[in-house]
mmCIF file of the N, C-alpha and C atoms, coordinates in Angstrom:
data_MODEL
# 
_entry.id   MODEL 
# 
loop_
_atom_site.group_PDB 
_atom_site.id 
_atom_site.type_symbol 
_atom_site.label_atom_id 
_atom_site.label_alt_id 
_atom_site.label_comp_id 
_atom_site.label_asym_id 
_atom_site.label_entity_id 
_atom_site.label_seq_id 
_atom_site.pdbx_PDB_ins_code 
_atom_site.Cartn_x 
_atom_site.Cartn_y 
_atom_site.Cartn_z 
_atom_site.occupancy 
_atom_site.B_iso_or_equiv 
_atom_site.pdbx_formal_charge 
_atom_site.auth_seq_id 
_atom_site.auth_comp_id 
_atom_site.auth_asym_id 
_atom_site.auth_atom_id 
_atom_site.pdbx_PDB_model_num 
ATOM 1   N N  . MET A 1 1  ? 26.555 -55.519 46.780 1.00 0.00 ? 1  MET A N  1 
ATOM 2   C CA . MET A 1 1  ? 25.483 -56.238 46.148 1.00 0.00 ? 1  MET A CA 1 
ATOM 3   C C  . MET A 1 1  ? 26.002 -57.166 45.056 1.00 0.00 ? 1  MET A C  1 
ATOM 4   N N  . ILE A 1 2  ? 27.267 -57.063 44.729 1.00 0.00 ? 2  ILE A N  1 
ATOM 5   C CA . ILE A 1 2  ? 27.807 -57.995 43.740 1.00 0.00 ? 2  ILE A CA 1 
ATOM 6   C C  . ILE A 1 2  ? 27.837 -59.390 44.328 1.00 0.00 ? 2  ILE A C  1 
ATOM 7   N N  . LEU A 1 3  ? 28.289 -59.481 45.554 1.00 0.00 ? 3  LEU A N  1 
ATOM 8   C CA . LEU A 1 3  ? 28.378 -60.778 46.213 1.00 0.00 ? 3  LEU A CA 1 
ATOM 9   C C  . LEU A 1 3  ? 27.238 -60.936 47.214 1.00 0.00 ? 3  LEU A C  1 
ATOM 10  N N  . PRO A 1 4  ? 26.823 -62.170 47.457 1.00 0.00 ? 4  PRO A N  1 
ATOM 11  C CA . PRO A 1 4  ? 25.808 -62.374 48.502 1.00 0.00 ? 4  PRO A CA 1 
ATOM 12  C C  . PRO A 1 4  ? 26.388 -62.015 49.870 1.00 0.00 ? 4  PRO A C  1 
ATOM 13  N N  . THR A 1 5  ? 25.560 -61.510 50.727 1.00 0.00 ? 5  THR A N  1 
ATOM 14  C CA . THR A 1 5  ? 25.985 -61.148 52.080 1.00 0.00 ? 5  THR A CA 1 
ATOM 15  C C  . THR A 1 5  ? 25.049 -61.796 53.087 1.00 0.00 ? 5  THR A C  1 
ATOM 16  N N  . LYS A 1 6  ? 25.199 -61.384 54.315 1.00 0.00 ? 6  LYS A N  1 
ATOM 17  C CA . LYS A 1 6  ? 24.340 -61.906 55.380 1.00 0.00 ? 6  LYS A CA 1 
ATOM 18  C C  . LYS A 1 6  ? 22.872 -61.567 55.104 1.00 0.00 ? 6  LYS A C  1 
ATOM 19  N N  . HIS A 1 7  ? 22.631 -60.385 54.496 1.00 0.00 ? 7  HIS A N  1 
ATOM 20  C CA . HIS A 1 7  ? 21.265 -59.937 54.258 1.00 0.00 ? 7  HIS A CA 1 
ATOM 21  C C  . HIS A 1 7  ? 20.853 -60.009 52.788 1.00 0.00 ? 7  HIS A C  1 
ATOM 22  N N  . THR A 1 8  ? 21.751 -60.405 51.918 1.00 0.00 ? 8  THR A N  1 
ATOM 23  C CA . THR A 1 8  ? 21.445 -60.523 50.486 1.00 0.00 ? 8  THR A CA 1 
ATOM 24  C C  . THR A 1 8  ? 21.729 -61.958 50.070 1.00 0.00 ? 8  THR A C  1 
ATOM 25  N N  . ASN A 1 9  ? 20.686 -62.661 49.656 1.00 0.00 ? 9  ASN A N  1 
ATOM 26  C CA . ASN A 1 9  ? 20.935 -64.042 49.254 1.00 0.00 ? 9  ASN A CA 1 
ATOM 27  C C  . ASN A 1 9  ? 21.551 -64.086 47.847 1.00 0.00 ? 9  ASN A C  1 
ATOM 28  N N  . PHE A 1 10 ? 21.936 -65.280 47.438 1.00 0.00 ? 10 PHE A N  1 
ATOM 29  C CA . PHE A 1 10 ? 22.687 -65.428 46.181 1.00 0.00 ? 10 PHE A CA 1 
ATOM 30  C C  . PHE A 1 10 ? 21.899 -64.919 44.983 1.00 0.00 ? 10 PHE A C  1 
ATOM 31  N N  . SER A 1 11 ? 20.635 -65.239 44.879 1.00 0.00 ? 11 SER A N  1 
ATOM 32  C CA . SER A 1 11 ? 19.861 -64.830 43.698 1.00 0.00 ? 11 SER A CA 1 
ATOM 33  C C  . SER A 1 11 ? 19.643 -63.324 43.640 1.00 0.00 ? 11 SER A C  1 
ATOM 34  N N  . GLU A 1 12 ? 19.728 -62.626 44.774 1.00 0.00 ? 12 GLU A N  1 
ATOM 35  C CA . GLU A 1 12 ? 19.582 -61.176 44.799 1.00 0.00 ? 12 GLU A CA 1 
ATOM 36  C C  . GLU A 1 12 ? 20.885 -60.458 44.470 1.00 0.00 ? 12 GLU A C  1 
ATOM 37  N N  . SER A 1 13 ? 21.992 -61.158 44.507 1.00 0.00 ? 13 SER A N  1 
ATOM 38  C CA . SER A 1 13 ? 23.284 -60.536 44.203 1.00 0.00 ? 13 SER A CA 1 
ATOM 39  C C  . SER A 1 13 ? 23.507 -60.516 42.694 1.00 0.00 ? 13 SER A C  1 
ATOM 40  N N  . LEU A 1 14 ? 24.401 -59.646 42.258 1.00 0.00 ? 14 LEU A N  1 
ATOM 41  C CA . LEU A 1 14 ? 24.727 -59.581 40.832 1.00 0.00 ? 14 LEU A CA 1 
ATOM 42  C C  . LEU A 1 14 ? 25.441 -60.850 40.393 1.00 0.00 ? 14 LEU A C  1 
ATOM 43  N N  . LEU A 1 15 ? 26.175 -61.467 41.288 1.00 0.00 ? 15 LEU A N  1 
ATOM 44  C CA . LEU A 1 15 ? 26.827 -62.743 40.965 1.00 0.00 ? 15 LEU A CA 1 
ATOM 45  C C  . LEU A 1 15 ? 25.778 -63.819 40.671 1.00 0.00 ? 15 LEU A C  1 
ATOM 46  N N  . GLY A 1 16 ? 24.751 -63.874 41.479 1.00 0.00 ? 16 GLY A N  1 
ATOM 47  C CA . GLY A 1 16 ? 23.671 -64.833 41.250 1.00 0.00 ? 16 GLY A CA 1 
ATOM 48  C C  . GLY A 1 16 ? 22.889 -64.514 39.996 1.00 0.00 ? 16 GLY A C  1 
ATOM 49  N N  . PHE A 1 17 ? 22.634 -63.215 39.789 1.00 0.00 ? 17 PHE A N  1 
ATOM 50  C CA . PHE A 1 17 ? 21.926 -62.788 38.578 1.00 0.00 ? 17 PHE A CA 1 
ATOM 51  C C  . PHE A 1 17 ? 22.782 -63.109 37.350 1.00 0.00 ? 17 PHE A C  1 
ATOM 52  N N  . GLY A 1 18 ? 24.095 -62.971 37.486 1.00 0.00 ? 18 GLY A N  1 
ATOM 53  C CA . GLY A 1 18 ? 24.994 -63.322 36.384 1.00 0.00 ? 18 GLY A CA 1 
ATOM 54  C C  . GLY A 1 18 ? 24.923 -64.796 36.056 1.00 0.00 ? 18 GLY A C  1 
ATOM 55  N N  . SER A 1 19 ? 24.792 -65.620 37.060 1.00 0.00 ? 19 SER A N  1 
ATOM 56  C CA . SER A 1 19 ? 24.638 -67.055 36.842 1.00 0.00 ? 19 SER A CA 1 
ATOM 57  C C  . SER A 1 19 ? 23.362 -67.336 36.060 1.00 0.00 ? 19 SER A C  1 
ATOM 58  N N  . TYR A 1 20 ? 22.299 -66.657 36.442 1.00 0.00 ? 20 TYR A N  1 
ATOM 59  C CA . TYR A 1 20 ? 21.026 -66.807 35.714 1.00 0.00 ? 20 TYR A CA 1 
ATOM 60  C C  . TYR A 1 20 ? 21.193 -66.378 34.259 1.00 0.00 ? 20 TYR A C  1 
ATOM 61  N N  . ILE A 1 21 ? 21.864 -65.247 34.031 1.00 0.00 ? 21 ILE A N  1 
ATOM 62  C CA . ILE A 1 21 ? 22.042 -64.738 32.667 1.00 0.00 ? 21 ILE A CA 1 
ATOM 63  C C  . ILE A 1 21 ? 22.888 -65.703 31.834 1.00 0.00 ? 21 ILE A C  1 
ATOM 64  N N  . LEU A 1 22 ? 23.957 -66.218 32.427 1.00 0.00 ? 22 LEU A N  1 
ATOM 65  C CA . LEU A 1 22 ? 24.791 -67.169 31.679 1.00 0.00 ? 22 LEU A CA 1 
ATOM 66  C C  . LEU A 1 22 ? 24.000 -68.416 31.307 1.00 0.00 ? 22 LEU A C  1 
ATOM 67  N N  . ASN A 1 23 ? 23.146 -68.876 32.201 1.00 0.00 ? 23 ASN A N  1 
ATOM 68  C CA . ASN A 1 23 ? 22.311 -70.027 31.872 1.00 0.00 ? 23 ASN A CA 1 
ATOM 69  C C  . ASN A 1 23 ? 21.277 -69.694 30.803 1.00 0.00 ? 23 ASN A C  1 
ATOM 70  N N  . SER A 1 24 ? 20.893 -68.417 30.718 1.00 0.00 ? 24 SER A N  1 
ATOM 71  C CA . SER A 1 24 ? 19.909 -67.989 29.719 1.00 0.00 ? 24 SER A CA 1 
ATOM 72  C C  . SER A 1 24 ? 20.528 -67.776 28.351 1.00 0.00 ? 24 SER A C  1 
ATOM 73  N N  . LEU A 1 25 ? 21.841 -67.718 28.291 1.00 0.00 ? 25 LEU A N  1 
ATOM 74  C CA . LEU A 1 25 ? 22.518 -67.409 27.028 1.00 0.00 ? 25 LEU A CA 1 
ATOM 75  C C  . LEU A 1 25 ? 22.952 -68.683 26.299 1.00 0.00 ? 25 LEU A C  1 
ATOM 76  N N  . GLU A 1 26 ? 22.000 -69.561 26.033 1.00 0.00 ? 26 GLU A N  1 
ATOM 77  C CA . GLU A 1 26 ? 22.342 -70.725 25.223 1.00 0.00 ? 26 GLU A CA 1 
ATOM 78  C C  . GLU A 1 26 ? 22.596 -70.305 23.782 1.00 0.00 ? 26 GLU A C  1 
ATOM 79  N N  . SER A 1 27 ? 21.965 -69.231 23.366 1.00 0.00 ? 27 SER A N  1 
ATOM 80  C CA . SER A 1 27 ? 22.237 -68.617 22.069 1.00 0.00 ? 27 SER A CA 1 
ATOM 81  C C  . SER A 1 27 ? 22.381 -67.117 22.292 1.00 0.00 ? 27 SER A C  1 
ATOM 82  N N  . SER A 1 28 ? 22.906 -66.414 21.310 1.00 0.00 ? 28 SER A N  1 
ATOM 83  C CA . SER A 1 28 ? 23.110 -64.973 21.430 1.00 0.00 ? 28 SER A CA 1 
ATOM 84  C C  . SER A 1 28 ? 21.768 -64.272 21.576 1.00 0.00 ? 28 SER A C  1 
ATOM 85  N N  . LYS A 1 29 ? 21.734 -63.267 22.459 1.00 0.00 ? 29 LYS A N  1 
ATOM 86  C CA . LYS A 1 29 ? 20.494 -62.523 22.692 1.00 0.00 ? 29 LYS A CA 1 
ATOM 87  C C  . LYS A 1 29 ? 20.802 -61.047 22.847 1.00 0.00 ? 29 LYS A C  1 
ATOM 88  N N  . SER A 1 30 ? 19.841 -60.225 22.465 1.00 0.00 ? 30 SER A N  1 
ATOM 89  C CA . SER A 1 30 ? 19.966 -58.789 22.697 1.00 0.00 ? 30 SER A CA 1 
ATOM 90  C C  . SER A 1 30 ? 19.619 -58.497 24.155 1.00 0.00 ? 30 SER A C  1 
ATOM 91  N N  . ILE A 1 31 ? 19.966 -57.293 24.580 1.00 0.00 ? 31 ILE A N  1 
ATOM 92  C CA . ILE A 1 31 ? 19.641 -56.883 25.954 1.00 0.00 ? 31 ILE A CA 1 
ATOM 93  C C  . ILE A 1 31 ? 18.129 -56.921 26.166 1.00 0.00 ? 31 ILE A C  1 
ATOM 94  N N  . ASP A 1 32 ? 17.376 -56.463 25.169 1.00 0.00 ? 32 ASP A N  1 
ATOM 95  C CA . ASP A 1 32 ? 15.911 -56.482 25.294 1.00 0.00 ? 32 ASP A CA 1 
ATOM 96  C C  . ASP A 1 32 ? 15.389 -57.901 25.447 1.00 0.00 ? 32 ASP A C  1 
ATOM 97  N N  . ASN A 1 33 ? 15.940 -58.834 24.688 1.00 0.00 ? 33 ASN A N  1 
ATOM 98  C CA . ASN A 1 33 ? 15.500 -60.227 24.811 1.00 0.00 ? 33 ASN A CA 1 
ATOM 99  C C  . ASN A 1 33 ? 15.847 -60.803 26.172 1.00 0.00 ? 33 ASN A C  1 
ATOM 100 N N  . LEU A 1 34 ? 17.045 -60.470 26.692 1.00 0.00 ? 34 LEU A N  1 
ATOM 101 C CA . LEU A 1 34 ? 17.406 -60.929 28.039 1.00 0.00 ? 34 LEU A CA 1 
ATOM 102 C C  . LEU A 1 34 ? 16.461 -60.362 29.086 1.00 0.00 ? 34 LEU A C  1 
ATOM 103 N N  . TRP A 1 35 ? 16.129 -59.077 28.946 1.00 0.00 ? 35 TRP A N  1 
ATOM 104 C CA . TRP A 1 35 ? 15.239 -58.423 29.899 1.00 0.00 ? 35 TRP A CA 1 
ATOM 105 C C  . TRP A 1 35 ? 13.841 -59.045 29.843 1.00 0.00 ? 35 TRP A C  1 
ATOM 106 N N  . ASN A 1 36 ? 13.339 -59.264 28.633 1.00 0.00 ? 36 ASN A N  1 
ATOM 107 C CA . ASN A 1 36 ? 12.011 -59.870 28.483 1.00 0.00 ? 36 ASN A CA 1 
ATOM 108 C C  . ASN A 1 36 ? 11.991 -61.290 29.045 1.00 0.00 ? 36 ASN A C  1 
ATOM 109 N N  . GLN A 1 37 ? 13.051 -62.040 28.813 1.00 0.00 ? 37 GLN A N  1 
ATOM 110 C CA . GLN A 1 37 ? 13.107 -63.403 29.351 1.00 0.00 ? 37 GLN A CA 1 
ATOM 111 C C  . GLN A 1 37 ? 13.162 -63.383 30.868 1.00 0.00 ? 37 GLN A C  1 
ATOM 112 N N  . TYR A 1 38 ? 13.947 -62.453 31.448 1.00 0.00 ? 38 TYR A N  1 
ATOM 113 C CA . TYR A 1 38 ? 14.005 -62.344 32.908 1.00 0.00 ? 38 TYR A CA 1 
ATOM 114 C C  . TYR A 1 38 ? 12.632 -61.998 33.471 1.00 0.00 ? 38 TYR A C  1 
ATOM 115 N N  . GLN A 1 39 ? 11.952 -61.029 32.866 1.00 0.00 ? 39 GLN A N  1 
ATOM 116 C CA . GLN A 1 39 ? 10.629 -60.643 33.366 1.00 0.00 ? 39 GLN A CA 1 
ATOM 117 C C  . GLN A 1 39 ? 9.645  -61.813 33.277 1.00 0.00 ? 39 GLN A C  1 
ATOM 118 N N  . TYR A 1 40 ? 9.706  -62.562 32.191 1.00 0.00 ? 40 TYR A N  1 
ATOM 119 C CA . TYR A 1 40 ? 8.838  -63.736 32.045 1.00 0.00 ? 40 TYR A CA 1 
ATOM 120 C C  . TYR A 1 40 ? 9.141  -64.748 33.153 1.00 0.00 ? 40 TYR A C  1 
ATOM 121 N N  . ASP A 1 41 ? 10.428 -65.063 33.344 1.00 0.00 ? 41 ASP A N  1 
ATOM 122 C CA . ASP A 1 41 ? 10.815 -66.039 34.363 1.00 0.00 ? 41 ASP A CA 1 
ATOM 123 C C  . ASP A 1 41 ? 10.461 -65.545 35.764 1.00 0.00 ? 41 ASP A C  1 
ATOM 124 N N  . TYR A 1 42 ? 10.612 -64.245 36.016 1.00 0.00 ? 42 TYR A N  1 
ATOM 125 C CA . TYR A 1 42 ? 10.282 -63.697 37.336 1.00 0.00 ? 42 TYR A CA 1 
ATOM 126 C C  . TYR A 1 42 ? 8.776  -63.812 37.599 1.00 0.00 ? 42 TYR A C  1 
ATOM 127 N N  . HIS A 1 43 ? 7.973  -63.453 36.616 1.00 0.00 ? 43 HIS A N  1 
ATOM 128 C CA . HIS A 1 43 ? 6.521  -63.507 36.816 1.00 0.00 ? 43 HIS A CA 1 
ATOM 129 C C  . HIS A 1 43 ? 5.998  -64.942 36.866 1.00 0.00 ? 43 HIS A C  1 
ATOM 130 N N  . LYS A 1 44 ? 6.688  -65.869 36.219 1.00 0.00 ? 44 LYS A N  1 
ATOM 131 C CA . LYS A 1 44 ? 6.301  -67.286 36.282 1.00 0.00 ? 44 LYS A CA 1 
ATOM 132 C C  . LYS A 1 44 ? 6.941  -67.981 37.485 1.00 0.00 ? 44 LYS A C  1 
ATOM 133 N N  . ASP A 1 45 ? 7.642  -67.198 38.325 1.00 0.00 ? 45 ASP A N  1 
ATOM 134 C CA . ASP A 1 45 ? 8.291  -67.699 39.541 1.00 0.00 ? 45 ASP A CA 1 
ATOM 135 C C  . ASP A 1 45 ? 9.385  -68.722 39.230 1.00 0.00 ? 45 ASP A C  1 
ATOM 136 N N  . LEU A 1 46 ? 10.024 -68.576 38.075 1.00 0.00 ? 46 LEU A N  1 
ATOM 137 C CA . LEU A 1 46 ? 11.146 -69.442 37.736 1.00 0.00 ? 46 LEU A CA 1 
ATOM 138 C C  . LEU A 1 46 ? 12.455 -68.864 38.257 1.00 0.00 ? 46 LEU A C  1 
ATOM 139 N N  . TYR A 1 47 ? 12.481 -67.558 38.528 1.00 0.00 ? 47 TYR A N  1 
ATOM 140 C CA . TYR A 1 47 ? 13.615 -66.895 39.172 1.00 0.00 ? 47 TYR A CA 1 
ATOM 141 C C  . TYR A 1 47 ? 13.026 -65.981 40.230 1.00 0.00 ? 47 TYR A C  1 
ATOM 142 N N  . HIS A 1 48 ? 13.482 -66.103 41.468 1.00 0.00 ? 48 HIS A N  1 
ATOM 143 C CA . HIS A 1 48 ? 12.772 -65.506 42.595 1.00 0.00 ? 48 HIS A CA 1 
ATOM 144 C C  . HIS A 1 48 ? 13.182 -64.083 42.944 1.00 0.00 ? 48 HIS A C  1 
ATOM 145 N N  . ALA A 1 49 ? 14.350 -63.643 42.550 1.00 0.00 ? 49 ALA A N  1 
ATOM 146 C CA . ALA A 1 49 ? 14.817 -62.327 42.980 1.00 0.00 ? 49 ALA A CA 1 
ATOM 147 C C  . ALA A 1 49 ? 14.409 -61.255 41.984 1.00 0.00 ? 49 ALA A C  1 
ATOM 148 N N  . LYS A 1 50 ? 13.958 -60.118 42.528 1.00 0.00 ? 50 LYS A N  1 
ATOM 149 C CA . LYS A 1 50 ? 13.561 -59.003 41.678 1.00 0.00 ? 50 LYS A CA 1 
ATOM 150 C C  . LYS A 1 50 ? 14.782 -58.141 41.405 1.00 0.00 ? 50 LYS A C  1 
ATOM 151 N N  . HIS A 1 51 ? 15.016 -57.856 40.133 1.00 0.00 ? 51 HIS A N  1 
ATOM 152 C CA . HIS A 1 51 ? 16.119 -57.004 39.709 1.00 0.00 ? 51 HIS A CA 1 
ATOM 153 C C  . HIS A 1 51 ? 15.595 -55.925 38.779 1.00 0.00 ? 51 HIS A C  1 
ATOM 154 N N  . SER A 1 52 ? 16.276 -54.799 38.778 1.00 0.00 ? 52 SER A N  1 
ATOM 155 C CA . SER A 1 52 ? 15.910 -53.708 37.879 1.00 0.00 ? 52 SER A CA 1 
ATOM 156 C C  . SER A 1 52 ? 16.671 -53.857 36.568 1.00 0.00 ? 52 SER A C  1 
ATOM 157 N N  . PHE A 1 53 ? 16.269 -53.058 35.589 1.00 0.00 ? 53 PHE A N  1 
ATOM 158 C CA . PHE A 1 53 ? 16.979 -53.066 34.306 1.00 0.00 ? 53 PHE A CA 1 
ATOM 159 C C  . PHE A 1 53 ? 18.414 -52.601 34.503 1.00 0.00 ? 53 PHE A C  1 
ATOM 160 N N  . ASP A 1 54 ? 18.630 -51.658 35.431 1.00 0.00 ? 54 ASP A N  1 
ATOM 161 C CA . ASP A 1 54 ? 19.990 -51.212 35.746 1.00 0.00 ? 54 ASP A CA 1 
ATOM 162 C C  . ASP A 1 54 ? 20.841 -52.373 36.264 1.00 0.00 ? 54 ASP A C  1 
ATOM 163 N N  . ASN A 1 55 ? 20.249 -53.228 37.083 1.00 0.00 ? 55 ASN A N  1 
ATOM 164 C CA . ASN A 1 55 ? 20.982 -54.400 37.571 1.00 0.00 ? 55 ASN A CA 1 
ATOM 165 C C  . ASN A 1 55 ? 21.342 -55.340 36.431 1.00 0.00 ? 55 ASN A C  1 
ATOM 166 N N  . LEU A 1 56 ? 20.455 -55.458 35.453 1.00 0.00 ? 56 LEU A N  1 
ATOM 167 C CA . LEU A 1 56 ? 20.768 -56.297 34.290 1.00 0.00 ? 56 LEU A CA 1 
ATOM 168 C C  . LEU A 1 56 ? 21.990 -55.740 33.573 1.00 0.00 ? 56 LEU A C  1 
ATOM 169 N N  . LEU A 1 57 ? 22.003 -54.420 33.371 1.00 0.00 ? 57 LEU A N  1 
ATOM 170 C CA . LEU A 1 57 ? 23.142 -53.806 32.688 1.00 0.00 ? 57 LEU A CA 1 
ATOM 171 C C  . LEU A 1 57 ? 24.423 -53.942 33.511 1.00 0.00 ? 57 LEU A C  1 
ATOM 172 N N  . LEU A 1 58 ? 24.333 -53.717 34.824 1.00 0.00 ? 58 LEU A N  1 
ATOM 173 C CA . LEU A 1 58 ? 25.505 -53.878 35.689 1.00 0.00 ? 58 LEU A CA 1 
ATOM 174 C C  . LEU A 1 58 ? 26.019 -55.313 35.654 1.00 0.00 ? 58 LEU A C  1 
ATOM 175 N N  . THR A 1 59 ? 25.112 -56.250 35.610 1.00 0.00 ? 59 THR A N  1 
ATOM 176 C CA . THR A 1 59 ? 25.516 -57.656 35.568 1.00 0.00 ? 59 THR A CA 1 
ATOM 177 C C  . THR A 1 59 ? 26.184 -57.996 34.251 1.00 0.00 ? 59 THR A C  1 
ATOM 178 N N  . ILE A 1 60 ? 25.668 -57.455 33.152 1.00 0.00 ? 60 ILE A N  1 
ATOM 179 C CA . ILE A 1 60 ? 26.293 -57.681 31.844 1.00 0.00 ? 60 ILE A CA 1 
ATOM 180 C C  . ILE A 1 60 ? 27.703 -57.084 31.838 1.00 0.00 ? 60 ILE A C  1 
ATOM 181 N N  . VAL A 1 61 ? 27.856 -55.887 32.400 1.00 0.00 ? 61 VAL A N  1 
ATOM 182 C CA . VAL A 1 61 ? 29.181 -55.261 32.481 1.00 0.00 ? 61 VAL A CA 1 
ATOM 183 C C  . VAL A 1 61 ? 30.109 -56.110 33.345 1.00 0.00 ? 61 VAL A C  1 
ATOM 184 N N  . PHE A 1 62 ? 29.579 -56.602 34.468 1.00 0.00 ? 62 PHE A N  1 
ATOM 185 C CA . PHE A 1 62 ? 30.368 -57.482 35.335 1.00 0.00 ? 62 PHE A CA 1 
ATOM 186 C C  . PHE A 1 62 ? 30.806 -58.733 34.583 1.00 0.00 ? 62 PHE A C  1 
ATOM 187 N N  . LEU A 1 63 ? 29.877 -59.376 33.885 1.00 0.00 ? 63 LEU A N  1 
ATOM 188 C CA . LEU A 1 63 ? 30.213 -60.596 33.141 1.00 0.00 ? 63 LEU A CA 1 
ATOM 189 C C  . LEU A 1 63 ? 31.211 -60.299 32.026 1.00 0.00 ? 63 LEU A C  1 
ATOM 190 N N  . TYR A 1 64 ? 31.067 -59.145 31.398 1.00 0.00 ? 64 TYR A N  1 
ATOM 191 C CA . TYR A 1 64 ? 32.013 -58.751 30.340 1.00 0.00 ? 64 TYR A CA 1 
ATOM 192 C C  . TYR A 1 64 ? 33.405 -58.526 30.934 1.00 0.00 ? 64 TYR A C  1 
ATOM 193 N N  . SER A 1 65 ? 33.458 -57.899 32.116 1.00 0.00 ? 65 SER A N  1 
ATOM 194 C CA . SER A 1 65 ? 34.751 -57.585 32.728 1.00 0.00 ? 65 SER A CA 1 
ATOM 195 C C  . SER A 1 65 ? 35.510 -58.835 33.163 1.00 0.00 ? 65 SER A C  1 
ATOM 196 N N  . ILE A 1 66 ? 34.815 -59.923 33.445 1.00 0.00 ? 66 ILE A N  1 
ATOM 197 C CA . ILE A 1 66 ? 35.511 -61.154 33.812 1.00 0.00 ? 66 ILE A CA 1 
ATOM 198 C C  . ILE A 1 66 ? 35.661 -62.084 32.610 1.00 0.00 ? 66 ILE A C  1 
ATOM 199 N N  . GLY A 1 67 ? 35.246 -61.617 31.428 1.00 0.00 ? 67 GLY A N  1 
ATOM 200 C CA . GLY A 1 67 ? 35.428 -62.392 30.206 1.00 0.00 ? 67 GLY A CA 1 
ATOM 201 C C  . GLY A 1 67 ? 34.428 -63.516 30.017 1.00 0.00 ? 67 GLY A C  1 
ATOM 202 N N  . ALA A 1 68 ? 33.282 -63.422 30.668 1.00 0.00 ? 68 ALA A N  1 
ATOM 203 C CA . ALA A 1 68 ? 32.275 -64.482 30.552 1.00 0.00 ? 68 ALA A CA 1 
ATOM 204 C C  . ALA A 1 68 ? 31.341 -64.277 29.364 1.00 0.00 ? 68 ALA A C  1 
ATOM 205 N N  . VAL A 1 69 ? 31.157 -63.018 28.955 1.00 0.00 ? 69 VAL A N  1 
ATOM 206 C CA . VAL A 1 69 ? 30.300 -62.719 27.804 1.00 0.00 ? 69 VAL A CA 1 
ATOM 207 C C  . VAL A 1 69 ? 31.026 -61.736 26.911 1.00 0.00 ? 69 VAL A C  1 
ATOM 208 N N  . GLU A 1 70 ? 30.554 -61.659 25.678 1.00 0.00 ? 70 GLU A N  1 
ATOM 209 C CA . GLU A 1 70 ? 31.077 -60.671 24.746 1.00 0.00 ? 70 GLU A CA 1 
ATOM 210 C C  . GLU A 1 70 ? 29.929 -60.154 23.906 1.00 0.00 ? 70 GLU A C  1 
ATOM 211 N N  . GLU A 1 71 ? 30.143 -59.002 23.299 1.00 0.00 ? 71 GLU A N  1 
ATOM 212 C CA . GLU A 1 71 ? 29.142 -58.385 22.449 1.00 0.00 ? 71 GLU A CA 1 
ATOM 213 C C  . GLU A 1 71 ? 29.589 -58.530 21.015 1.00 0.00 ? 71 GLU A C  1 
ATOM 214 N N  . GLN A 1 72 ? 28.650 -58.926 20.158 1.00 0.00 ? 72 GLN A N  1 
ATOM 215 C CA . GLN A 1 72 ? 28.966 -59.026 18.741 1.00 0.00 ? 72 GLN A CA 1 
ATOM 216 C C  . GLN A 1 72 ? 27.712 -58.686 17.952 1.00 0.00 ? 72 GLN A C  1 
ATOM 217 N N  . ASP A 1 73 ? 27.810 -57.688 17.119 1.00 0.00 ? 73 ASP A N  1 
ATOM 218 C CA . ASP A 1 73 ? 26.703 -57.233 16.268 1.00 0.00 ? 73 ASP A CA 1 
ATOM 219 C C  . ASP A 1 73 ? 25.452 -56.882 17.071 1.00 0.00 ? 73 ASP A C  1 
ATOM 220 N N  . GLY A 1 74 ? 25.643 -56.268 18.229 1.00 0.00 ? 74 GLY A N  1 
ATOM 221 C CA . GLY A 1 74 ? 24.518 -55.802 19.028 1.00 0.00 ? 74 GLY A CA 1 
ATOM 222 C C  . GLY A 1 74 ? 23.858 -56.855 19.898 1.00 0.00 ? 74 GLY A C  1 
ATOM 223 N N  . VAL A 1 75 ? 24.419 -58.041 19.954 1.00 0.00 ? 75 VAL A N  1 
ATOM 224 C CA . VAL A 1 75 ? 23.864 -59.081 20.821 1.00 0.00 ? 75 VAL A CA 1 
ATOM 225 C C  . VAL A 1 75 ? 24.931 -59.556 21.797 1.00 0.00 ? 75 VAL A C  1 
ATOM 226 N N  . VAL A 1 76 ? 24.471 -60.097 22.891 1.00 0.00 ? 76 VAL A N  1 
ATOM 227 C CA . VAL A 1 76 ? 25.360 -60.626 23.926 1.00 0.00 ? 76 VAL A CA 1 
ATOM 228 C C  . VAL A 1 76 ? 25.445 -62.126 23.740 1.00 0.00 ? 76 VAL A C  1 
ATOM 229 N N  . LYS A 1 77 ? 26.649 -62.632 23.799 1.00 0.00 ? 77 LYS A N  1 
ATOM 230 C CA . LYS A 1 77 ? 26.792 -64.085 23.702 1.00 0.00 ? 77 LYS A CA 1 
ATOM 231 C C  . LYS A 1 77 ? 27.797 -64.564 24.732 1.00 0.00 ? 77 LYS A C  1 
ATOM 232 N N  . LYS A 1 78 ? 27.637 -65.802 25.117 1.00 0.00 ? 78 LYS A N  1 
ATOM 233 C CA . LYS A 1 78 ? 28.522 -66.411 26.095 1.00 0.00 ? 78 LYS A CA 1 
ATOM 234 C C  . LYS A 1 78 ? 29.888 -66.580 25.458 1.00 0.00 ? 78 LYS A C  1 
ATOM 235 N N  . CYS A 1 79 ? 30.924 -66.209 26.176 1.00 0.00 ? 79 CYS A N  1 
ATOM 236 C CA . CYS A 1 79 ? 32.277 -66.315 25.666 1.00 0.00 ? 79 CYS A CA 1 
ATOM 237 C C  . CYS A 1 79 ? 32.782 -67.734 25.887 1.00 0.00 ? 79 CYS A C  1 
ATOM 238 N N  . ILE A 1 80 ? 33.232 -68.335 24.813 1.00 0.00 ? 80 ILE A N  1 
ATOM 239 C CA . ILE A 1 80 ? 33.801 -69.678 24.903 1.00 0.00 ? 80 ILE A CA 1 
ATOM 240 C C  . ILE A 1 80 ? 35.305 -69.528 24.735 1.00 0.00 ? 80 ILE A C  1 
ATOM 241 N N  . CYS A 1 81 ? 35.958 -69.261 25.850 1.00 0.00 ? 81 CYS A N  1 
ATOM 242 C CA . CYS A 1 81 ? 37.408 -69.025 25.837 1.00 0.00 ? 81 CYS A CA 1 
ATOM 243 C C  . CYS A 1 81 ? 38.130 -70.119 26.584 1.00 0.00 ? 81 CYS A C  1 
# 
């Protein structure tokens, strides 16, 4: 589910969800703020794939492991490396 497959499109994969999260991180945000923004965008049909809170956490861990985001003072921010 990290990568899109024949039966999982890009937005349903964690890679696609990570792309959405990186685009949402124009400024530092807490996990709760990211979750609330995702739910708002999902209900307004701005992002089409349904993800659970666990998927949000897995995606943050994935993004952290590839050095795309970092945590500082309890908020997640895009890593500018």
